[in-house]
BAFI-3210 file (N, C-alpha, C; in Angstrom, 3 decimals, decimal comma, padded with zeros to 6 digits):
// residues 220
n [1|2|3|4|5|6|7|8|9|10|11|12|13|14|15|16|17|18|19|20|21|22|23|24|25|26|27|28|29|30|31|32|33|34|35|36|37|38|39|40|41|42|43|44|45|46|47|48|49|50|51|52|53|54|55|56|57|58|59|60|61|62|63|64|65|66|67|68|69|70|71|72|73|74|75|76|77|78|79|80|81|82|83|84|85|86|87|88|89|90|91|92|93|94|95|96|97|98|99|100|101|102|103|104|105|106|107|108|109|110|111|112|113|114|115|116|117|118|119|120|121|122|123|124|125|126|127|128|129|130|131|132|133|134|135|136|137|138|139|140|141|142|143|144|145|146|147|148|149|150|151|152|153|154|155|156|157|158|159|160|161|162|163|164|165|166|167|168|169|170|171|172|173|174|175|176|177|178|179|180|181|182|183|184|185|186|187|188|189|190|191|192|193|194|195|196|197|198|199|200|201|202|203|204|205|206|207|208|209|210|211|212|213|214|215|216|217|218|219|220]
n.u [030,530|028,605|026,734|026,470|026,440|027,614|028,183|030,681|032,233|035,143|035,609|037,056|038,630|039,652|041,953|043,113|045,988|045,817|043,056|040,980|038,677|038,294|037,010|034,100|033,999|031,761|030,691|029,460|029,051|030,730|032,172|032,934|034,820|037,728|037,691|040,192|040,033|041,378|043,802|046,692|044,365|042,004|039,544|038,610|040,006|042,129|043,082|045,824|046,601|044,349|043,432|041,933|040,325|038,129|037,875|035,445|032,874|032,861|032,112|033,563|034,723|035,832|038,048|039,778|042,152|043,905|046,422|047,760|046,411|044,253|042,441|042,250|043,270|046,036|047,642|050,210|048,915|047,599|047,848|045,384|042,286|041,189|038,935|036,806|036,313|035,381|036,937|037,227|038,903|040,007|042,142|044,824|046,266|044,997|045,494|047,241|050,208|050,735|053,058|055,078|056,200|057,944|055,690|053,480|050,946|048,468|046,247|045,210|042,994|040,745|039,951|037,868|039,556|039,933|041,176|041,387|044,485|046,748|048,889|049,583|049,731|051,236|053,532|054,397|056,612|058,216|059,468|058,718|056,756|057,269|057,199|055,323|052,123|050,983|049,577|046,867|045,254|043,898|041,990|042,612|041,445|042,974|044,710|047,508|050,059|049,814|049,488|049,584|052,031|053,726|054,424|057,146|057,746|059,372|061,138|062,856|065,434|066,161|064,744|062,945|061,707|059,658|058,098|057,132|054,873|055,844|057,456|056,359|055,549|057,640|058,256|056,259|053,812|050,909|051,141|049,293|046,778|044,016|044,342|043,105|041,195|038,406|034,711|032,286|028,867|027,783|025,862|024,278|024,196|024,816|026,813|027,896|028,281|028,643|027,190|028,897|031,216|035,279|035,764|034,639|034,778|037,267|037,475|036,350|033,412|031,104|028,703|025,099|025,239|023,135|020,895|022,951|022,705|020,513|018,577|015,511|013,439|016,157|017,929|019,277]
n.v [018,921|016,657|013,847|011,715|008,886|007,162|003,992|002,580|004,377|006,451|009,416|012,234|014,998|018,122|019,906|023,023|024,497|026,396|027,227|026,536|026,246|025,688|023,606|020,898|017,176|015,389|012,750|010,765|007,346|005,594|002,515|000,287|000,127|001,134|-002,316|-003,799|-002,615|-000,199|002,174|004,601|005,890|006,287|006,299|009,044|011,351|014,214|016,935|019,186|022,022|022,785|025,518|024,841|022,562|020,552|016,330|014,433|012,046|010,042|006,784|004,552|001,692|-001,576|-000,828|-001,944|-001,401|-001,710|-001,670|000,022|001,212|004,005|004,724|006,844|009,232|011,487|014,473|016,987|018,703|020,490|020,645|019,607|018,325|015,245|013,321|010,841|008,834|006,001|003,546|000,423|-003,153|-001,881|-002,750|-001,690|001,251|003,306|005,309|007,062|008,962|010,973|012,479|014,218|017,117|017,818|019,407|018,894|016,827|015,849|015,648|013,398|012,032|010,565|008,089|004,904|002,911|-001,133|-003,717|-006,141|-005,021|-003,782|-001,520|000,523|003,031|004,880|006,725|007,707|008,956|010,929|012,154|010,915|009,151|009,315|012,048|013,273|013,196|013,862|011,785|011,093|008,705|007,408|004,142|001,648|-000,872|-003,298|-006,749|-006,597|-007,193|-007,858|-005,395|-003,323|-002,818|000,652|001,967|002,363|002,852|-000,015|000,173|002,866|004,087|005,932|005,608|003,957|000,634|-000,311|000,787|-000,813|-000,673|-000,343|001,438|003,807|004,989|004,823|007,902|009,160|009,310|008,488|007,756|007,315|006,085|003,582|-000,028|-002,546|-005,861|-004,694|-005,270|-004,708|-003,745|-004,151|-003,261|-002,674|-000,274|001,044|001,316|000,114|000,181|-001,498|-000,603|-001,165|-000,079|000,111|001,445|003,872|004,042|005,352|007,246|007,734|008,887|007,695|008,693|008,537|006,125|006,013|007,624|008,151|010,168|010,730|013,509|014,551|017,195|017,759|019,702|019,460]
n.w [024,608|025,209|026,350|023,817|021,721|020,305|018,540|016,997|015,918|016,307|018,962|017,807|016,981|015,626|016,772|016,357|017,999|019,565|019,159|020,224|023,521|026,616|026,870|027,006|027,526|027,949|030,062|027,654|026,018|024,395|022,420|021,000|019,495|016,577|016,133|015,063|013,087|012,140|013,259|015,386|017,333|018,942|021,585|022,955|021,075|021,392|020,605|019,856|021,706|024,382|026,421|030,050|029,098|029,955|030,462|030,782|033,136|030,910|029,663|028,328|026,358|024,990|023,027|020,580|018,691|015,461|014,833|017,392|020,196|021,900|024,782|025,453|023,260|022,912|021,653|021,852|023,330|025,866|029,869|030,215|031,894|033,301|034,349|036,150|034,344|032,794|031,943|029,800|028,902|026,617|025,102|023,765|025,151|028,101|028,244|025,896|024,812|022,108|021,421|023,203|025,368|027,209|028,535|030,366|029,672|030,688|033,066|034,846|037,103|039,141|037,542|036,771|035,574|033,906|033,117|029,119|029,175|026,649|027,932|030,780|031,120|027,490|025,611|022,188|019,728|020,729|023,657|026,917|028,549|031,958|031,644|030,889|031,892|034,682|036,946|040,012|042,364|041,286|039,634|039,848|038,264|038,567|040,002|042,245|041,680|038,332|037,241|034,387|032,182|031,777|029,181|026,187|022,406|020,894|019,592|020,274|021,151|023,496|025,446|028,266|028,032|028,729|031,414|035,385|037,300|039,863|039,534|038,022|040,786|041,551|040,085|040,365|039,687|040,466|043,463|045,141|043,711|043,914|044,036|042,480|041,541|040,699|041,382|038,884|037,616|033,966|032,183|028,374|028,077|030,299|033,152|036,520|039,704|042,709|045,617|047,967|046,382|046,245|044,733|045,303|047,597|047,417|044,877|043,091|040,679|039,802|036,671|035,314|033,151|031,359|030,695|027,722|024,505|022,286|023,460|023,678|022,754|021,275|019,034|016,462]
ca.u [030,086|027,869|025,544|026,683|025,848|028,004|028,152|031,392|032,826|036,297|035,435|037,713|038,445|041,133|041,744|044,386|046,709|045,274|042,082|039,755|039,085|037,198|036,186|033,478|033,610|031,221|028,812|029,288|029,355|031,765|031,735|032,640|035,632|038,098|037,015|040,737|040,508|041,799|044,945|046,029|043,277|041,667|038,027|038,907|041,219|042,265|044,904|045,808|046,281|043,119|042,617|040,926|039,776|037,773|036,921|035,022|032,411|032,375|032,237|034,687|035,045|035,900|038,581|039,959|043,128|044,653|047,942|047,984|045,300|043,944|040,695|042,405|044,748|046,290|048,868|050,044|047,638|048,239|047,224|043,872|041,362|040,678|038,768|036,040|035,703|035,427|037,606|037,451|038,952|041,060|043,012|046,154|046,637|044,198|045,642|048,418|050,503|051,638|054,568|056,024|057,538|058,054|054,917|052,058|049,703|046,756|046,255|044,153|042,836|039,913|039,632|038,102|040,643|039,606|041,389|042,634|044,777|048,476|050,114|047,981|050,029|051,753|053,944|055,181|057,353|058,626|059,786|059,508|055,896|056,437|057,358|054,195|051,131|050,059|048,275|047,061|043,792|043,166|041,462|043,324|041,092|044,051|045,329|048,640|050,942|048,752|048,950|050,157|053,497|053,919|055,331|058,065|057,681|060,421|062,238|062,986|066,503|066,625|063,765|063,161|060,141|058,713|057,947|056,930|053,874|056,466|059,162|056,253|055,428|058,900|058,405|055,440|052,383|049,866|051,282|047,844|045,695|043,809|044,947|042,779|040,247|037,187|033,277|030,537|027,320|028,031|024,779|024,536|023,989|025,900|028,106|026,555|029,511|028,363|027,329|030,246|032,363|035,760|036,306|033,596|034,934|038,494|036,516|035,044|032,867|029,945|027,955|024,323|025,195|022,012|021,069|023,498|022,462|019,978|017,857|013,958|013,678|017,266|017,271|020,310]
ca.v [018,320|015,852|012,767|011,198|007,116|006,183|002,773|001,591|005,173|007,447|010,342|012,517|016,446|018,251|021,100|022,892|025,313|028,034|027,710|026,420|026,011|025,598|022,084|020,077|016,653|014,470|011,770|010,190|006,312|005,407|001,580|-000,923|000,619|000,136|-003,055|-004,084|-002,501|000,878|002,388|005,017|007,159|006,727|006,733|010,668|012,188|015,353|017,288|020,677|022,362|023,533|025,477|024,248|021,769|019,097|015,259|013,760|011,168|008,828|005,626|004,192|000,194|-002,141|-000,590|-002,279|-001,181|-003,493|-001,882|001,038|002,879|003,936|005,171|008,105|009,789|013,067|015,328|018,441|018,953|020,991|020,443|018,682|017,471|014,052|013,166|010,484|008,625|004,599|002,915|-001,311|-003,652|-001,397|-003,381|-001,347|001,501|003,313|006,638|007,026|010,721|010,720|013,232|014,940|017,988|017,963|019,659|018,010|016,819|015,902|015,760|012,579|011,683|009,208|007,323|004,470|001,464|-002,116|-004,851|-006,258|-003,891|-003,999|-001,171|001,270|004,558|004,958|007,286|008,026|009,309|011,661|012,385|010,360|008,893|010,265|013,976|013,263|013,078|013,686|010,778|010,062|008,710|006,421|003,399|000,676|-002,800|-005,050|-007,718|-006,139|-008,639|-007,551|-004,050|-003,856|-001,563|001,750|001,782|003,324|001,636|-000,523|000,878|004,357|004,026|007,373|006,213|002,579|000,304|-000,641|001,022|-001,390|-000,388|000,494|002,602|004,153|005,267|006,328|009,085|010,782|008,711|007,033|006,962|006,957|005,701|001,986|-000,994|-004,019|-005,455|-004,082|-005,722|-004,181|-004,428|-003,605|-003,365|-002,553|001,147|001,632|000,701|-000,191|-000,145|-001,932|000,670|-001,051|-000,548|000,449|002,360|004,786|004,814|006,196|008,598|007,577|009,536|007,506|009,153|008,369|006,890|004,752|008,788|009,225|009,640|011,537|014,070|014,941|018,373|018,803|019,506|018,718]
ca.w [023,517|025,537|025,188|022,186|021,900|018,968|018,676|016,806|015,437|017,218|018,634|017,618|016,904|015,442|017,786|015,888|018,454|020,375|018,411|020,571|024,834|027,333|026,369|029,415|027,101|029,062|029,265|026,545|026,050|022,879|022,789|019,822|017,577|015,461|015,415|014,346|011,151|011,868|014,508|015,562|016,989|020,419|021,308|022,389|020,337|021,870|019,470|020,171|023,126|024,743|027,678|030,706|028,305|030,975|029,486|032,431|033,242|030,012|029,783|027,309|026,574|024,128|021,934|019,664|017,292|014,216|015,645|018,345|020,062|023,575|024,916|026,046|023,008|023,534|021,115|021,355|024,603|027,419|031,023|030,385|033,096|032,546|035,380|036,702|033,473|033,168|031,012|030,028|027,085|025,825|024,339|023,665|026,135|029,120|028,109|024,962|024,056|020,504|021,602|024,683|024,494|028,186|029,467|030,744|028,439|030,547|035,204|035,664|038,950|039,820|036,540|036,371|034,638|033,827|032,001|030,006|028,299|027,091|028,600|031,743|030,743|026,875|024,521|021,189|018,807|021,310|024,628|027,854|029,221|032,597|032,772|029,838|032,490|035,880|037,063|040,785|042,867|040,043|040,358|038,930|038,146|038,186|040,932|042,485|040,351|036,845|036,431|032,519|031,859|031,389|028,272|024,981|021,203|021,245|018,320|020,522|021,881|024,620|026,796|028,953|026,451|029,782|033,392|035,882|038,790|040,932|039,022|037,775|041,051|041,771|039,474|041,328|039,771|040,642|044,258|046,154|043,288|044,474|042,229|043,190|040,384|041,088|040,504|037,922|036,698|032,720|030,603|026,838|028,137|031,257|034,061|037,555|040,531|043,532|047,214|049,111|046,293|046,947|043,313|045,333|048,041|047,036|045,212|041,828|040,744|038,394|034,961|034,352|030,662|030,531|029,376|026,991|023,543|021,839|023,932|024,144|022,080|020,804|018,020|015,170]
c.u [029,645|026,287|025,457|026,701|027,043|027,802|030,031|032,512|033,629|036,014|036,220|037,600|040,471|040,991|042,656|044,897|045,836|043,625|041,274|040,339|038,233|036,272|035,800|033,085|033,097|030,539|027,985|029,552|029,718|032,680|032,043|034,024|036,753|037,755|038,319|041,302|041,725|042,753|045,511|045,284|042,860|039,692|038,037|040,104|041,076|044,064|044,763|045,949|044,797|043,222|042,026|039,323|039,244|037,079|036,693|033,736|031,822|032,607|032,502|035,006|035,619|036,651|039,611|040,827|043,772|046,573|048,438|046,917|044,624|042,148|040,457|044,038|044,485|047,534|048,275|048,765|048,879|047,704|045,152|043,700|040,615|040,122|036,947|035,734|035,894|035,875|038,012|038,113|039,423|041,718|044,683|046,493|045,866|044,435|047,319|049,032|051,368|053,439|054,128|056,656|057,736|056,911|053,964|051,183|048,229|047,566|044,750|043,503|040,508|038,791|039,549|038,697|040,098|040,368|040,502|042,669|046,352|049,545|048,703|048,692|051,111|052,659|054,583|056,008|058,476|058,475|059,682|057,964|055,530|056,719|055,874|052,778|051,746|048,639|048,449|045,483|043,128|042,905|041,726|042,886|042,139|044,764|046,713|049,751|050,161|048,500|049,430|051,589|052,915|054,627|055,252|057,697|058,796|061,436|062,968|064,291|066,601|064,803|063,753|061,713|059,179|058,768|057,431|055,187|055,313|057,456|058,517|055,707|056,469|059,435|057,755|054,230|051,969|050,258|049,518|046,219|045,644|044,158|044,347|041,551|038,605|035,572|032,897|029,853|027,806|026,512|024,734|024,739|024,911|026,705|027,370|028,140|028,426|027,988|028,399|031,488|034,059|036,391|035,081|034,164|037,001|038,476|035,859|033,701|031,366|029,349|026,046|025,088|023,919|021,030|021,595|022,292|021,365|018,687|016,240|014,757|014,922|017,010|019,109|021,362]
c.v [016,958|014,375|012,281|009,267|006,773|004,471|002,515|002,931|006,192|008,644|011,561|013,646|017,195|019,199|021,223|024,520|026,368|028,573|026,955|026,028|025,920|024,535|021,435|018,495|015,409|013,653|011,452|008,511|005,619|003,242|000,382|000,048|000,860|-000,617|-003,941|-003,821|-001,069|001,128|003,840|006,278|006,709|007,452|008,428|010,718|013,797|015,991|018,415|021,176|023,693|024,196|025,358|023,489|020,390|017,785|014,201|012,445|010,629|007,611|004,932|002,560|-000,955|-001,296|-001,742|-002,438|-001,918|-003,140|-000,749|001,803|002,750|004,404|006,902|008,845|011,233|013,049|015,775|019,237|019,161|021,038|020,240|017,693|016,738|013,703|012,021|010,133|007,037|004,703|000,730|-001,666|-002,057|-001,349|-002,465|-000,379|002,435|004,932|006,571|008,402|010,385|011,002|014,139|015,841|019,148|019,153|018,441|017,734|016,443|015,855|014,533|011,435|010,781|008,972|006,149|002,897|000,114|-002,319|-006,123|-005,004|-004,566|-003,211|000,032|003,193|004,345|006,216|007,311|007,259|009,657|011,733|010,887|010,080|009,955|011,489|014,102|014,114|013,703|013,007|010,778|009,979|008,546|005,161|002,217|-000,964|-003,373|-005,767|-006,444|-005,799|-008,467|-006,696|-003,929|-002,414|-000,886|001,525|002,670|002,024|001,222|-000,767|001,554|003,473|004,779|007,042|004,094|001,781|-000,295|-000,148|000,341|-000,736|000,861|001,506|003,746|005,255|006,204|007,258|009,518|010,467|007,835|006,901|007,052|006,523|003,659|001,014|-002,120|-003,875|-004,769|-004,876|-004,375|-004,662|-003,789|-004,160|-003,296|-001,259|001,784|000,605|001,283|-000,457|-000,381|-000,876|000,191|-001,190|-000,148|001,490|003,475|005,393|005,387|006,861|008,729|008,454|009,109|007,871|008,407|007,373|006,389|006,939|009,354|008,936|010,654|011,860|014,139|016,547|019,011|018,221|019,462|020,100]
c.w [024,362|025,487|023,816|022,606|020,476|019,629|018,080|015,460|016,499|017,282|018,454|016,745|016,202|015,583|017,300|018,371|019,138|019,820|018,489|022,677|026,099|027,094|027,085|027,440|027,946|029,378|028,290|026,723|024,899|023,725|021,125|018,682|017,219|015,235|014,577|013,285|011,272|013,456|014,723|015,837|018,557|019,979|021,964|022,156|020,727|021,427|019,068|021,285|023,173|026,305|028,603|029,917|029,615|030,554|031,787|032,254|031,675|030,538|028,540|027,842|024,775|022,326|021,057|018,494|016,250|015,798|017,133|018,260|021,522|023,609|024,993|024,575|022,702|022,779|021,266|022,241|025,979|028,030|031,134|031,845|032,947|034,220|035,359|035,263|033,539|031,492|030,633|028,791|026,180|024,665|024,141|024,977|027,275|028,814|026,822|024,449|022,945|021,131|022,505|024,569|025,950|029,111|029,731|029,971|029,333|032,433|034,695|036,885|038,616|038,421|036,966|035,549|034,822|032,792|030,665|028,960|028,479|027,851|029,159|030,774|028,360|025,743|023,192|020,971|019,472|022,392|025,430|028,971|030,682|033,054|031,381|029,956|034,437|036,166|039,138|041,659|041,819|041,029|039,497|038,995|038,412|039,389|040,863|041,520|039,049|036,484|035,145|032,434|031,443|029,458|026,311|023,872|021,418|019,965|019,154|021,862|023,238|025,280|026,844|027,451|028,075|031,365|034,359|036,969|038,983|040,540|038,792|039,104|041,283|041,356|039,856|041,019|040,583|042,293|045,446|045,795|043,981|043,910|043,472|041,845|041,386|040,271|040,233|037,218|035,641|031,583|029,414|027,425|029,759|032,033|035,357|038,268|042,076|045,612|047,912|047,827|046,906|045,787|043,828|046,641|047,887|046,142|043,997|041,886|039,775|037,446|035,448|033,478|030,789|030,760|029,038|025,348|023,051|022,334|023,847|023,633|021,560|019,264|016,425|014,172]
res [m|r|g|l|f|p|a|s|n|a|t|s|a|a|l|f|r|m|a|i|r|n|l|r|i|e|n|n|h|i|h|h|i|c|e|g|v|l|s|d|n|g|a|i|y|l|l|g|v|q|p|g|t|v|v|r|g|n|h|i|h|d|v|t|a|a|d|y|g|s|a|f|a|i|h|f|a|r|e|l|i|v|r|h|n|v|s|a|r|v|g|d|s|f|v|g|v|g|r|s|e|g|k|i|a|a|n|l|m|h|n|l|f|l|g|p|a|k|a|l|y|s|a|a|y|r|g|d|i|r|d|a|v|h|t|d|a|n|v|i|g|f|p|p|d|a|v|p|p|c|t|h|p|d|w|r|k|d|v|p|h|r|i|t|l|a|q|w|r|k|a|g|h|d|r|h|s|l|v|t|p|i|s|a|r|e|t|a|t|t|f|i|l|p|k|n|s|p|a|l|a|a|g|f|r|p|y|d|w|s|v|c|g|p|r|p|g|h|r|s]
***
């Protein structure tokens, strides 16, 4: 799955347990979704156990759910690899895990997160976000004193509602992640970091999103 260029629809797939594996979801430009109307969704919705699946090089921005949604919505997944993606202006959270079953749903490394956002990572109705994902070596593009918390719903009594960055790191996550504001040039079709960007020095690898969309000779 690559090269998609949707303007206003979420990328989602109903992937049932053990039915699909080794997917590559890469080099997509996904933007302006939900539009304040839809909820319980993601720009990339990863549903079900998908052994060997890698999500990389995607440019996601302007996710405006009516209630809650994420750049990456993860449900019933295990050990996904999520790397080298840009997520900006996601509204609710960069990564949302609907249900954690005591297994690592996703490994997130070398991603670039740009605000605003209400939460860095979030979990919904079961499990603890601290046990649901492994995160490190990302670029969190916020001032250190303005990083959004990791969250659980207010109605839950079994987990903290807000987890600060310091508490998140104490739990073993994002210990080597860079936390600093990031400057970039964003156009209608691509996202460009300056050559001296600290994000590049930290290991983030940008893709060429200007080539997203239908390719010459492609037959649907």
